[in-house]
GUVO-917721 format. One record per residue: residue number from 1; residue in three letters; x, y, z of N, C-alpha, C in turn. Coordinates in Angstrom, 2 decimals. Atoms other than C-alpha are relative to their C-alpha. Example, Ala and Ser with C-alpha at 12.3 -4.5 7.8 and 13.67 -1.06 7.14 Angstrom:
<atoms>
{1,'Ala',{0.89,-1.19,0.00},{12.30,-4.50,7.80},{0.90,1.20,0.00}}
{2,'Ser',{-0.82,-1.19,-0.06},{13.67,-1.06,7.14},{-0.77,1.09,0.73}}
</atoms>
This chain:
<atoms>
{1,'Met',{1.32,-0.61,-0.01},{-96.70,199.26,-121.10},{-0.32,0.44,-1.41}}
{2,'Ser',{0.44,-0.56,1.27},{-98.72,200.17,-124.11},{-1.21,0.88,0.27}}
{3,'Gly',{1.11,-0.92,-0.18},{-101.37,202.79,-124.60},{-1.34,-0.67,0.15}}
{4,'Arg',{1.27,0.71,-0.10},{-104.05,200.12,-124.63},{-0.01,-1.02,1.15}}
{5,'Asp',{-0.19,0.98,-1.06},{-102.94,198.22,-121.55},{-0.51,0.55,1.33}}
{6,'Pro',{0.56,-0.53,-1.26},{-105.20,198.85,-118.49},{0.70,-0.61,1.22}}
{7,'Ile',{-0.87,0.58,-1.01},{-102.52,198.23,-115.88},{-0.69,-0.22,1.34}}
{8,'Ile',{0.61,0.11,-1.33},{-104.50,198.89,-112.70},{-1.16,-0.99,-0.02}}
{9,'Arg',{1.11,0.95,0.08},{-107.61,197.02,-113.81},{0.51,-1.43,-0.10}}
{10,'Arg',{-0.55,1.35,0.13},{-105.51,194.03,-114.81},{0.61,-0.45,1.33}}
{11,'Trp',{-0.57,0.33,-1.31},{-103.68,194.16,-111.45},{-1.10,-0.43,0.97}}
{12,'Leu',{1.10,0.35,-0.88},{-106.98,194.09,-109.56},{-0.50,-1.41,-0.29}}
{13,'Arg',{0.47,1.33,0.41},{-108.06,191.03,-111.53},{1.06,-1.07,0.27}}
{14,'Asp',{-1.05,1.01,-0.10},{-104.73,189.16,-111.59},{0.38,-0.32,1.44}}
{15,'Glu',{-0.35,0.22,-1.41},{-104.05,189.62,-107.87},{-1.21,-0.42,0.83}}
{16,'Thr',{1.25,0.40,-0.67},{-107.62,188.62,-107.02},{-0.27,0.91,1.19}}
{17,'Ile',{0.32,-0.98,-1.04},{-108.24,191.80,-105.07},{-1.48,-0.18,0.34}}
{18,'Ser',{1.36,0.29,-0.43},{-111.36,191.01,-103.05},{-0.86,1.27,-0.03}}
{19,'Pro',{0.85,-1.19,-0.07},{-114.40,193.31,-103.00},{0.27,0.85,1.24}}
{20,'Lys',{-0.31,-0.75,-1.22},{-113.51,194.27,-99.41},{1.29,0.80,-0.18}}
{21,'Glu',{-1.26,-0.71,0.24},{-109.93,195.16,-100.43},{-0.19,1.12,-1.02}}
{22,'Gln',{0.25,-1.03,1.00},{-111.17,197.04,-103.47},{-0.76,1.17,0.62}}
{23,'Ala',{0.72,-1.07,-0.68},{-113.55,199.00,-101.24},{0.98,0.88,0.80}}
{24,'Lys',{-1.02,-0.77,-0.73},{-110.56,200.02,-99.08},{0.80,0.87,-0.97}}
{25,'Leu',{-0.72,-0.76,1.02},{-108.70,201.10,-102.22},{-0.85,1.17,-0.48}}
{26,'Asp',{0.91,-1.06,0.46},{-111.72,203.08,-103.45},{-0.13,1.10,1.05}}
{27,'Leu',{0.10,-0.98,-1.08},{-112.06,204.78,-100.05},{1.27,0.86,0.06}}
{28,'Ala',{-1.27,-0.75,-0.02},{-108.37,205.75,-100.07},{0.08,0.97,-1.18}}
{29,'Leu',{-0.03,-0.88,1.18},{-108.66,207.14,-103.61},{-0.97,1.16,0.16}}
{30,'Asn',{0.95,-1.09,-0.25},{-111.74,209.15,-102.63},{0.55,1.00,1.00}}
{31,'Arg',{-0.63,-0.92,-0.96},{-109.88,210.60,-99.65},{1.05,0.86,-0.68}}
{32,'Met',{-1.03,-0.75,0.72},{-107.06,211.60,-101.95},{-0.63,1.10,-0.86}}
{33,'Arg',{0.67,-1.01,0.84},{-109.54,213.44,-104.16},{-0.51,1.17,0.82}}
{34,'Thr',{0.68,-1.02,-0.77},{-111.05,215.41,-101.31},{0.85,0.69,1.06}}
{35,'Leu',{-0.80,-0.57,-1.08},{-108.31,216.05,-98.74},{1.22,0.73,-0.54}}
{36,'Asp',{-1.23,-0.73,0.33},{-105.36,218.43,-98.84},{1.19,-0.97,0.00}}
{37,'Phe',{-1.16,0.88,0.13},{-102.06,216.82,-99.86},{0.73,-0.19,1.33}}
{38,'Gln',{-0.71,0.11,-1.27},{-100.49,217.57,-96.47},{-0.68,-0.99,0.95}}
{39,'Leu',{0.73,0.95,-0.85},{-103.21,215.55,-94.74},{0.19,-1.43,-0.47}}
{40,'Ile',{-0.12,1.37,0.49},{-102.98,212.53,-97.00},{1.43,-0.50,-0.03}}
{41,'Ser',{-1.39,0.45,0.13},{-99.21,212.50,-97.31},{0.49,-0.69,1.26}}
{42,'Ser',{-0.48,0.63,-1.23},{-98.76,211.53,-93.69},{-0.81,-1.23,0.40}}
{43,'Thr',{0.84,1.12,-0.41},{-101.59,209.01,-93.44},{-0.17,-1.06,-1.08}}
{44,'Leu',{0.29,0.95,1.07},{-102.26,207.42,-96.81},{1.20,-0.33,-0.88}}
{45,'Leu',{-1.10,0.17,0.95},{-98.97,207.78,-98.65},{1.32,-0.25,0.69}}
{46,'Ala',{-1.41,0.12,-0.36},{-95.41,206.64,-98.27},{0.77,0.66,-1.13}}
{47,'Gly',{-0.79,-0.63,1.05},{-92.98,208.85,-100.10},{0.10,1.48,0.21}}
{48,'Pro',{-0.56,0.59,1.22},{-91.61,210.41,-101.99},{1.01,-1.09,0.32}}
{49,'Leu',{-0.84,1.16,-0.24},{-89.72,207.15,-102.29},{1.47,0.35,-0.19}}
{50,'Arg',{-1.44,-0.25,0.04},{-85.97,207.13,-101.72},{0.54,-0.33,-1.39}}
{51,'Gly',{-0.58,0.19,1.31},{-84.15,207.56,-105.00},{-0.99,0.18,-1.15}}
{52,'Arg',{1.04,-0.17,1.02},{-87.43,208.15,-106.84},{-0.92,1.13,0.47}}
{53,'Ser',{0.65,-1.14,-0.63},{-88.49,211.63,-105.80},{-1.40,0.30,-0.51}}
{54,'Lys',{1.32,-0.28,0.57},{-91.60,211.65,-107.98},{-1.03,-1.08,0.32}}
{55,'Leu',{0.89,1.14,-0.24},{-93.10,208.33,-106.77},{-0.43,-0.10,1.46}}
{56,'Tyr',{0.59,0.24,-1.32},{-95.34,207.49,-103.82},{-0.63,-1.38,-0.01}}
{57,'Lys',{0.75,1.24,-0.17},{-96.89,204.30,-102.45},{-1.23,0.31,0.81}}
{58,'Leu',{1.23,-0.09,-0.76},{-100.48,204.26,-101.36},{0.01,-1.13,1.03}}
{59,'Arg',{-0.06,1.00,-1.06},{-100.76,202.44,-98.02},{-1.40,-0.45,0.37}}
{60,'Ile',{1.32,0.56,-0.30},{-103.78,200.18,-97.70},{0.21,-1.32,0.73}}
{61,'Arg',{-0.16,1.20,-0.83},{-103.80,197.63,-94.88},{-1.17,-0.93,-0.24}}
{62,'Cys',{1.00,1.04,0.19},{-105.64,194.41,-95.57},{0.34,-1.15,0.95}}
{63,'Gln',{-0.16,1.05,-1.00},{-105.96,191.18,-93.64},{1.33,-0.74,-0.12}}
{64,'Asn',{-1.21,0.81,0.16},{-103.07,189.14,-95.09},{1.08,0.65,-0.85}}
{65,'Arg',{-0.95,-0.68,0.87},{-101.30,191.66,-97.28},{-0.29,1.48,0.01}}
{66,'Glu',{0.16,-1.45,0.10},{-100.83,195.33,-97.90},{-0.04,0.35,-1.48}}
{67,'Leu',{0.04,-0.50,1.36},{-101.94,196.92,-101.15},{0.88,1.23,-0.07}}
{68,'Arg',{-0.94,-1.11,0.13},{-99.24,199.32,-102.34},{0.05,0.52,-1.44}}
{69,'Pro',{-0.07,-0.58,1.35},{-100.26,200.89,-105.66},{0.99,1.16,-0.01}}
{70,'Leu',{-0.97,-1.09,0.16},{-97.52,203.22,-106.88},{-0.62,1.09,-0.85}}
{71,'Leu',{0.61,-1.12,0.69},{-98.48,206.67,-108.05},{0.95,1.18,0.00}}
{72,'Cys',{-0.76,-1.26,0.03},{-97.18,210.12,-108.82},{-0.99,1.15,0.04}}
{73,'Arg',{0.80,-1.22,0.09},{-98.46,213.66,-108.54},{0.07,0.47,-1.44}}
{74,'Gly',{0.01,-0.42,1.41},{-99.54,214.97,-111.93},{0.06,-1.24,-0.87}}
{75,'Pro',{-1.05,-0.88,0.45},{-97.52,214.37,-114.14},{-0.46,0.95,-1.11}}
{76,'Ile',{0.46,-0.81,1.14},{-99.61,215.89,-116.94},{-0.94,1.09,0.47}}
{77,'Thr',{0.97,-0.93,-0.57},{-102.35,217.57,-114.96},{0.64,0.74,1.16}}
{78,'Pro',{-0.60,-0.73,-1.13},{-101.83,219.94,-112.03},{0.48,-0.95,1.10}}
{79,'Pro',{-0.56,0.88,-1.03},{-99.83,218.54,-109.11},{-1.01,-0.41,1.07}}
{80,'Glu',{1.02,0.44,-0.95},{-103.03,218.31,-107.05},{-0.57,-1.35,-0.40}}
{81,'Asp',{0.50,1.28,0.50},{-103.96,215.32,-109.22},{1.05,-1.08,0.22}}
{82,'Phe',{-0.88,1.15,-0.12},{-102.50,211.85,-108.80},{-0.29,-0.95,-1.13}}
{83,'Thr',{0.16,1.01,1.04},{-101.93,209.14,-111.38},{0.53,-1.32,0.54}}
{84,'Leu',{-0.43,1.34,-0.36},{-101.82,205.46,-110.48},{0.87,-0.55,-1.12}}
{85,'Leu',{-0.97,0.46,1.00},{-98.83,203.94,-112.25},{0.14,-1.51,-0.06}}
{86,'Leu',{-0.22,1.44,-0.04},{-98.59,200.32,-111.12},{-0.57,-0.55,1.29}}
{87,'Gly',{0.49,0.68,-1.19},{-100.27,197.95,-108.71},{1.11,-0.84,0.61}}
{88,'Ala',{-0.99,0.81,-0.70},{-98.08,196.30,-106.08},{-0.60,-0.49,1.31}}
{89,'Ile',{0.44,0.58,-1.26},{-98.55,194.16,-103.00},{1.22,-0.20,0.88}}
{90,'Glu',{-1.09,0.21,-0.95},{-96.43,194.04,-99.88},{-0.41,-1.07,0.99}}
{91,'Thr',{0.19,1.04,-1.01},{-96.17,190.94,-97.74},{1.35,-0.26,0.65}}
{92,'Gly',{-1.26,0.24,-0.70},{-93.55,190.33,-95.09},{1.06,1.04,-0.26}}
{93,'Gly',{-0.94,-1.08,0.22},{-91.97,193.69,-95.81},{0.62,0.01,-1.40}}
{94,'Lys',{-0.53,0.07,1.37},{-91.25,192.74,-99.45},{-1.07,0.40,-1.00}}
{95,'Leu',{0.90,-0.50,1.03},{-92.83,194.48,-102.42},{-0.01,-0.98,-1.17}}
{96,'Arg',{0.15,0.86,1.18},{-94.19,192.40,-105.30},{-0.81,0.74,-1.04}}
{97,'Pro',{-1.26,0.53,0.52},{-93.25,192.77,-108.07},{1.20,0.71,0.61}}
{98,'Ala',{-1.21,-0.53,-0.65},{-89.73,193.29,-106.76},{0.51,1.27,-0.68}}
{99,'Asp',{-0.46,-1.18,0.74},{-89.00,195.86,-109.47},{-1.10,1.03,-0.19}}
{100,'Ala',{1.17,-0.88,0.15},{-92.25,197.77,-108.91},{0.37,1.47,-0.11}}
{101,'Glu',{-0.37,-1.43,0.03},{-90.59,201.13,-108.24},{0.62,0.38,-1.34}}
{102,'Ala',{-0.63,-0.28,1.29},{-88.46,200.95,-111.38},{-1.04,-0.02,-1.13}}
{103,'Arg',{1.03,0.08,1.04},{-91.44,199.88,-113.50},{-0.94,1.20,0.07}}
{104,'Ala',{0.88,-1.17,-0.14},{-93.61,202.68,-112.09},{0.69,1.25,-0.55}}
{105,'Ala',{-0.74,-1.16,0.52},{-90.88,205.22,-112.92},{-0.02,0.00,-1.53}}
{106,'Val',{0.07,0.11,1.46},{-90.84,203.94,-116.52},{-1.39,0.38,-0.48}}
{107,'His',{1.37,-0.34,0.39},{-94.64,204.17,-116.70},{-0.24,1.50,0.07}}
{108,'Arg',{0.15,-1.45,-0.13},{-94.47,207.77,-115.49},{0.61,0.71,-1.20}}
{109,'Glu',{-0.65,-0.61,1.16},{-92.01,208.69,-118.22},{-0.78,-0.25,-1.28}}
{110,'Glu',{0.80,0.31,1.18},{-94.15,206.93,-120.82},{-1.27,0.85,-0.04}}
{111,'Leu',{1.19,-0.86,-0.06},{-97.19,208.89,-119.64},{0.32,1.42,-0.42}}
{112,'Ile',{-0.40,-1.36,0.37},{-95.34,212.16,-120.00},{0.16,0.07,-1.52}}
{113,'Ala',{-0.20,0.03,1.45},{-94.43,211.16,-123.56},{-1.30,-0.25,-0.76}}
{114,'Asn',{1.27,0.37,0.64},{-97.99,209.89,-124.31},{-1.16,0.36,0.91}}
{115,'Pro',{1.01,-0.41,-0.99},{-100.50,211.92,-122.24},{-1.39,-0.61,-0.23}}
{116,'Gly',{1.30,0.63,0.26},{-103.51,210.27,-123.93},{-0.18,-1.35,0.65}}
{117,'Trp',{0.09,1.30,-0.64},{-102.70,207.01,-122.18},{-0.49,0.06,1.44}}
{118,'Arg',{0.27,-0.14,-1.44},{-103.46,208.38,-118.70},{-1.26,-0.70,0.46}}
{119,'Ser',{1.25,0.59,-0.45},{-107.07,207.23,-118.50},{-0.02,-1.51,-0.16}}
{120,'Leu',{-0.02,1.44,0.22},{-106.12,203.72,-119.58},{0.73,-0.78,1.07}}
{121,'Leu',{-0.70,0.72,-1.05},{-104.01,202.89,-116.56},{-1.00,-0.59,0.96}}
</atoms>
């Protein structure tokens, strides 16, 4: 990752996320902004992920695949905020990219070291 690399925008483009799928993602993100964490944690989020206590997966059901963007609470702003770290897709119970959780953990650490990059994800 670099400070000029728009990871989530590139993921939306590269994975050909349809307008309908993107609308579902936008709706989920809006819910996260407005609802209490306890409400969203049981319905919209999976996590904290095993072995990665700071990471969560957003759960968005689509027709032929599941969108699973990885995110964390904070890490720079208050814990009520969330930061998208990496886009991922789940099909047949397998996450793609296969190393998505490890890459998201690295992105989180890079964000902590470079807080100005946050808006570029």
